[in-house]
N, C-alpha and C positions, 0 to 999 in steps of 0.2 A: 434754387435759381442760381445761375452762374453770376459772377460779379458784374460782368459787362451788361448783361440783360437786365439785372436788377437795378443797376444805377441808371440805365436808360429809362426804364419804366418809371422810376421815381422822378427823374428830371422831367419827363413828359407830363406826369401828373401835376408837378409843381408849376410848370410853365403854361398849362392849359391846353397843350397840343393834344388833339384827338386823333383817333384812328391809327395809332402806332403802338400796338401791344406786342408783348413778347411771350415766350413759351412759359407754360406752368412750371412751377418748381420741380426740379428733378427730371424734367422731360428733355428730350432731344428732338431736333426737327425731324419729322418723319417725311420720307419721300412723298411728294404730292403727285397725284395723277393728273393735275392740271385743272384749269378753269376754262370755261367757254370763252372764245375770243371776245374781248371787250369787257369781261368782268374783271374786277379788281380783287386780287388775292389778298386776304389778311395774313399777317405774319403768323398768327396762331391758328390759322384754318386747319381743320383736320382733313386728311386725304379724301378726295371725292369718292363717292360710292358708285359712280357710274362706271360700267364695264368698259374695258378697252374694246374698240370696234373690232369685229371679226375679220381679221386680216392674217395672212401667213405670219407665223411667229418668226422673229429675228432675235439674235442674241442681244441682251440688254447691256448697255454700258453701266457702270456702277452708279446707282443712286443719282440719276440725272432727271429730275422732274422737268416737265415742259417749262420753257421760259415764260414770263408773263405775256399774255396775249396769244399763246399757242395752246392748242388742244391736244388731247391724247392722240388723235389721228395724225396731227402734224408731227408729233413726237415719233410715232411709228414710221411715218414717211421719212423723216430726217435720219433715223437710225438705219433704215433700209438703205438709203443712199450712202450713208457714211460707211457701212460695211462693204460697199462695192468699190471703195476708193483705196488707192495705194497710200502708204505712209507719207510719201512725198506730197501727194495731193491733199491729204488731211492737214499736214503742216502748212502748206501753201494757203489753205483756207483761213488760217489764223492771222493773215495780214490784210490790212486796209491801208491803201496808199492814195496819194494825190498825183494825178497826171495833169500837167498844166494845159491850159488853153480851152477854147470852146469848140474845137473840132473833135467830134466823137471818135474819129478813126484811130488816133493814137491810144485812146482809152480802150477801145475794143481790141486793138492789137496787143496791148499790155495784158488784157484779160485772157486772151487766147494763149499767150505765151507763158503766163505766170500763174494763172488761176487763183488770184487772191479772193478773199471773202467779200471784198467790196472796195469802194472808192470814197475818198474824202474830197469834198468840193471846197475850194477856197475862192477868193475874189476873182482870180484869173479865169475861173471856170464858168462864171455866172454871166449870162447875157442880160439884156435889159428887162425882160419880162419872164414870169413863171412859165407861160406858154412856150416861149422860146427855149427855156431850159428843158422842159418836158420833151420837146421835139428833139433836142440835142441828145437826150438820154435814151430816147426810144429805141435806138438801134444797138444799145449796149446790153449784151446778155449772152448766155451760153445755153444752159440746159433748160429744157421745158420743165415747168413745175418749180423752178427755183429762180429767184432774182438776186443778182449781186446787190449787196447793201450799198445804198447811196446815202452818205452822211454829210452833214453840214453843221457849222457852228452858227445857229440862228437864235441868239439870245434876245435880240432886239437891243435898241439903244446903242451902246458903244460897239457891240459885236453883232452886226447884221450884214449878211452877204447879199441878200436880195434887196434891190432898190425899192421894190414894192412893199417891203416890210416897214411901214410907218407906224406900227403899233408900239405902245409904250414898252420900254425895257426896264430892267431892274432899277436903274437910276431914278425912275419915276414911280415904279410899282411899289417900292419899299415904303413909300409914304402915302399910298392910296389904299382904299378898302380892298380886301381880298378878292372881291368880285371882279375888280379891274384886272387882276392877274388871270383869272379864269377867262375873261373876255379877250384879253390880248393873246393868250396862248391858244385859244380856240381859233381865232382868226389866223394866227401864225401857222398853226397846224394845217388849216385849210389851204393856205398859200403854198406850204411845202408839199402837200399832197398833189396839188395842181401842177407843181414843178417837177414831180417825179422823184422826190426825196423820200426815203423811208426811215432814216435815223436822224434825230435832231440832238446834237450835243448842245442843248440849249438851256438846261436847268442848272443854274449855279446853286448848289446846296451848301456852299461855304457860308459862314456867318461871321461878321465882324462889325464892330462899331468904331473901328480905327480908321479915320480918313486917310492916314498915311499908308495904309495897306494898298498894294497895287490892285487888289481884287475888290476894294470897297465899292466902287461904282457899279459893280456887277452882281453884288449879293442882293437877294430878295428880302432880306431882313437883317437888322442890326442886333437882334437878340434871338435866342433859340426858338421862342414861341412864334414870333412874327415870321421868321424865316421858314419854320416848319409849315405854317398855314399856307404860305405862298408857294413853297416848293410842292406841296401836295396838290394845290390847285392847278399849278402848271402841268403836272404829270397827268392828272385826271382829265384836263382839257385836251391833251394830245392823244390819249388812249383811243384806239380804233382808227387813228389817222396815221400817226408816225410813232416810232419807238422813242420814248423819252430816255434821256441819259442824265444821271446825277453826277455832278463833278464839283470839286476835284477831291475825291476821297483820299484820306480821312478828314480833309478840310484845310484850306489855305488860310482861313481866318486867323489862325494862331501865329502866322509868320508875316513879316513885312517884305521879305525877299521875293523876287520875281523868278519863278522856276524856268522861264524861257532862257535865262542866262546864268543860273546858279542852281544849287540844290539847297533851298531854304531849309533851315533846321530850327526846331523848337524843343525846349525841355519840358513842355507841358506834359503832365502825367496822364495816364490812362483814365484815372478817376476824373480829372478835369475835363478830358475829352468827352467822356460819357455824358457829362452835364451840359457842356457848352457846344460841342461840335457834332455829336452824334444825332441829336433829335431831328434835324432837317433830313438827314439821310434815311433815318428810320421812317419818317413821314412819307418820303418819296417812294421808298420800297413798298410800304403799305398801300400806297396809291396805285402801284402797278408799274413802276419804272422798269423798262426792259434791259437797261444797261447801267452800269456804274463805271465811271472813268476814274482811274487811279492817278493821283498827282505825283510828280517827281519832287517830293518833299519828305523830310525826315522828322518823325517824333522820336527823338533820340532815347527817351526813357522807355519806349516800347520796342523800337528796333532802330539801330543806327543806319540801316539801309534805307534808301528812298522807298516810300510806300509802294511805288510801282514795282519794285523788285523784292518786296517783303512778303515772305510766306506767312508771317504772323498777322499782318494786316489783312491778307486774303482770308485767313482762317477766321478772323474777327467778323469780316463781312459775311462769310458763308455760315459759320457756326453760331454766331451770336446775334447777328442782324437777320439771319435766315434769308439771305438774298439768293434767288435761284436763276437769275438772268445771266447776261453776258458781262464779264469783267473786261474792260478795255483800258489800255494805257493811254495817257496823254502822248503827244508826239514823241516818239522814241528818239528822234534826233536832238531833242532838248538835252538828253543826257550827255551827248558829246559836246553840245554847245556850252555846257557848264565849265568845260576846260579842265575838269578833274581827270587825272591820268587813269584812274580805275574804270572810267566809262569811255575810254578812247576807242575801244574795239566794238564796232556795231554788232558783230555776230555774237560776241560774248554777252552783250547787253540783251540781245534777243533770246538767247538761251536762258539767261537769268530771269527774264520777264515771264517766259513760259513756265519755268520751274517754280516760280512764285505762285502761279495760278491764273495768270491772265489768259483769256480766251481769244482776244484780238490785240494785235500790236499795230498801233497807228503810226503812220509816217506821212509827213506833209510834203513829200516829193516822191517821184517815181524811182525808188531805189532799185538797184540790182538785187532781186530777191534770192538769187541762187546761193550766195554765201551764207546768209542767215538761215535759210531753209535747210541747207546741207548741215550746218552746225547743229540745228535742233534735231534733225534726223539722226546725226551721229550721237547726240546725247541720249536719244531714245534707245538706240542700238547698244549703247554702253550701259544702260540701266540708270542713268542719272535722272531721266524723266521717264515715267512709265507710259507705255502706249495706251493704257486705259485712260490716263489723263488726257492725252491727245484726242482720243475717241470722244471723251466727254465734252471737251472744248469744241471739237468739230461738230458734234451733235447740236450743241447750243447755237452755233452760228447757222447751221443748216435749218434749225427751227425758225430762226428769224427770217432767213431767206425764203422759206416756205410760206410763212405768213405774209411777207412782202409781196410774193408772187400772187397769192390768193387775193390780196387787197386790190390788185390791178387786173385780176382775171376772175371776176365774180361768177359764180355758177349761174347758168341761164335759168 
């Protein structure tokens, strides 16, 4: 058993957290053939024995199992679409941006011109009711069979974009029975589905008992066991409705700095992280979270780079925590807002984020995508980033888009 997996397993057993197991000693994660939509994949699950549906064969991208919530057929559909795309289109798919306002026309125009993988909704995008938002989003789309991902930060409590979300947030849920988290996120997921949202950046998997931490009011638990139970409950409640996102990996709880204006750093060791910070992420992955959001913070004893730009932290997420879903950055513009000169170039930041292993780059404004897309394409052509990696990331995004489309276009 590798060191990270072993320590996580021990910490979960000690804390009483259930449902988050790791691979057997000496094993490595085998490519999964996926689970039926709505089923929760276990971290140690063996590959499904069900055959891939009889469809024309297409080349496989290396070891990319279906994301949580997607089936083998969704995977084949996504790979088929991916192989018909140009390199520029595949790279463009790795961007998720915010277009301000409640008028859908600018959003549709941006989609047609730039072909991002999806959009982020902030307060300026949200009308008074979920029905009004659904009507606003109904005309935003391009290809039949795929839906652009529509994401939102709907944690509840301090971070709620929809006025109708009056359900408890983490500030209350952390001191309530676990069932309250299930109830709140079940209702929240139903509201988001009614509004036309497909991705919720709503599950804070950070853990801290420090009231001076800027993230304290948003954590679901002040210790690993309590946070793990509620993180898993929130994810399970959203499954089959919206894609859940765990944030902010590897965990903001060890820092007091605010990553909106700085790059917080901690000297906490990997051993300490395994015990204190990893369990809620492990629990959420086991529950079936479709995305993990990387924070712009540094665990300097592991990697001096921000986790969002760290190949090492992406390897830990994939190889040790066995996450098969979509890795998304926190807002990329936060890197520039830190004021540090090494993050002043947005195109260089985009290249570094993709090279580290992110599948989606998040921006909280309608950026000019042309320069960062061109920079990433140039990095692929130069061999700095492999096209196979781009294919793998594009496939994961397309899998989510396919499931999002099927959820709104059920078979007759």
